[in-house]
DOGUDO-364222 format. One record per residue (C-alpha): residue number from 0; residue in one letter; y, z, x. Coordinates in Angstrom, 2 decimals, decimal comma. Example, Ala and Ser with C-alpha at 12.3 -4.5 7.8 and 13.67 -1.06 7.14 Angstrom:
2
0  A  -4,50  7,80  12,30 .
1  S  -1,06  7,14  13,67 .
end
This chain:
72
0  M  8,38  -17,12  -2,29 .
1  A  7,64  -13,32  -3,43 .
2  T  7,60  -13,77  -7,28 .
3  I  5,85  -11,18  -9,37 .
4  D  2,94  -13,50  -9,81 .
5  Y  2,75  -14,28  -6,17 .
6  I  2,60  -10,82  -5,44 .
7  A  -0,02  -9,90  -8,15 .
8  G  -2,43  -12,66  -6,86 .
9  F  -2,28  -11,35  -3,17 .
10  F  -2,61  -7,63  -4,33 .
11  D  -5,62  -8,90  -5,93 .
12  G  -7,20  -10,29  -2,96 .
13  E  -5,91  -7,98  -0,08 .
14  G  -4,91  -4,74  -1,97 .
15  S  -6,35  -1,63  -3,19 .
16  L  -5,15  1,21  -5,74 .
17  I  -5,83  4,78  -4,66 .
18  I  -5,42  8,16  -6,57 .
19  R  -5,42  11,06  -4,25 .
20  F  -6,03  14,46  -5,61 .
21  K  -4,43  17,31  -3,43 .
22  K  -4,82  21,05  -4,18 .
23  D  -1,52  22,34  -4,76 .
24  K  -0,79  25,83  -6,61 .
25  R  2,60  24,98  -7,34 .
26  Y  1,15  22,81  -10,15 .
27  K  -0,21  24,03  -13,56 .
28  T  -3,48  22,27  -12,91 .
29  G  -3,57  23,45  -9,26 .
30  M  -3,58  19,76  -8,10 .
31  F  -0,90  17,16  -7,17 .
32  V  -1,90  13,80  -7,95 .
33  E  -0,62  10,80  -5,92 .
34  P  -1,09  7,13  -6,80 .
35  V  -0,89  4,88  -3,54 .
36  I  -0,75  1,07  -3,56 .
37  N  -1,98  -0,40  -0,15 .
38  I  -1,82  -4,17  0,59 .
39  T  -3,87  -4,92  4,00 .
40  Q  -2,56  -7,80  5,94 .
41  K  -2,93  -9,09  9,65 .
42  D  0,79  -10,89  9,53 .
43  K  3,53  -8,69  8,52 .
44  H  5,78  -11,15  7,51 .
45  I  4,90  -11,15  4,02 .
46  L  4,49  -7,15  3,95 .
47  E  8,30  -7,13  5,03 .
48  I  9,25  -9,74  2,29 .
49  I  7,57  -7,35  -0,20 .
50  Q  8,97  -4,34  1,23 .
51  Q  12,68  -5,61  1,24 .
52  K  11,87  -6,55  -2,47 .
53  Y  10,33  -3,41  -3,68 .
54  G  10,40  -0,94  -1,04 .
55  G  7,68  1,12  0,47 .
56  K  6,56  1,71  4,37 .
57  I  4,48  -0,31  6,53 .
58  Y  2,17  0,95  8,78 .
59  Y  0,01  -0,28  11,69 .
60  H  -3,76  0,62  12,03 .
61  K  -5,50  -0,61  15,34 .
62  T  -9,33  -1,08  15,17 .
63  S  -11,92  -2,97  17,23 .
64  Y  -11,11  -6,06  15,22 .
65  G  -7,28  -6,15  16,12 .
66  T  -4,27  -4,67  14,45 .
67  T  -4,10  -4,27  10,84 .
68  I  -0,87  -4,11  9,01 .
69  F  -0,60  -2,32  5,55 .
70  G  1,96  -1,59  3,36 .
71  N  2,42  1,25  0,36 .
end
Protein backbone atom coordinates (compact mmCIF):
# COMPACT_ATOMS: atom_id res chain seq x y z
CA MET A 1 0.00 0.00 0.00
CA ALA A 2 2.68 2.54 0.94
CA THR A 3 4.73 2.37 -2.23
CA ILE A 4 6.98 5.30 -3.03
CA ASP A 5 4.62 6.30 -5.87
CA TYR A 6 1.62 6.30 -3.51
CA ILE A 7 3.48 8.36 -0.92
CA ALA A 8 4.67 10.82 -3.59
CA GLY A 9 1.07 11.36 -4.73
CA PHE A 10 -0.15 11.61 -1.17
CA PHE A 11 2.57 14.16 -0.37
CA ASP A 12 1.69 16.13 -3.51
CA GLY A 13 -1.87 16.56 -2.23
CA GLU A 14 -1.37 16.71 1.52
CA GLY A 15 2.27 17.60 2.11
CA SER A 16 4.61 20.54 2.39
CA LEU A 17 8.33 21.16 2.49
CA ILE A 18 9.56 23.87 4.83
CA ILE A 19 13.11 25.17 5.11
CA ARG A 20 13.77 26.69 8.54
CA PHE A 21 16.65 29.07 9.12
CA LYS A 22 17.74 29.40 12.74
CA LYS A 23 20.45 31.70 14.03
CA ASP A 24 23.23 29.63 15.54
CA LYS A 25 26.74 30.96 16.15
CA ARG A 26 28.19 27.43 16.16
CA TYR A 27 28.08 27.39 12.35
CA LYS A 28 30.33 29.38 9.98
CA THR A 29 27.35 31.04 8.34
CA GLY A 30 25.79 31.84 11.71
CA MET A 31 22.70 29.92 10.60
CA PHE A 32 21.37 26.41 10.98
CA VAL A 33 19.27 25.22 8.03
CA GLU A 34 16.64 22.60 8.80
CA PRO A 35 14.47 21.02 6.09
CA VAL A 36 11.09 19.81 7.40
CA ILE A 37 8.68 17.60 5.48
CA ASN A 38 5.07 17.64 6.70
CA ILE A 39 2.11 15.54 5.67
CA THR A 40 -1.23 16.64 7.11
CA GLN A 41 -4.10 14.21 7.50
CA LYS A 42 -7.17 13.77 9.69
CA ASP A 43 -6.79 9.97 9.81
CA LYS A 44 -3.57 8.83 11.48
CA HIS A 45 -3.54 5.35 9.91
CA ILE A 46 -1.72 6.32 6.70
CA LEU A 47 0.75 8.46 8.67
CA GLU A 48 1.51 5.46 10.89
CA ILE A 49 2.21 3.33 7.80
CA ILE A 50 4.55 5.99 6.40
CA GLN A 51 6.21 6.37 9.80
CA GLN A 52 6.82 2.63 10.09
CA LYS A 53 8.43 2.55 6.65
CA TYR A 54 10.45 5.81 6.71
CA GLY A 55 10.57 7.05 10.31
CA GLY A 56 9.57 10.49 11.56
CA LYS A 57 7.18 11.75 14.22
CA ILE A 58 3.41 12.19 14.38
CA TYR A 59 1.96 15.30 16.03
CA TYR A 60 -1.60 16.36 16.85
CA HIS A 61 -2.83 19.93 16.36
CA LYS A 62 -6.31 20.93 17.54
CA THR A 63 -8.10 23.68 15.63
CA SER A 64 -11.65 24.97 15.49
CA TYR A 65 -12.17 22.56 12.57
CA GLY A 66 -11.13 19.51 14.59
CA THR A 67 -7.88 17.69 15.16
CA THR A 68 -5.29 17.63 12.42
CA ILE A 69 -2.58 15.00 12.53
CA PHE A 70 0.72 15.63 10.81
CA GLY A 71 4.00 13.87 10.53
CA ASN A 72 7.50 15.04 9.83
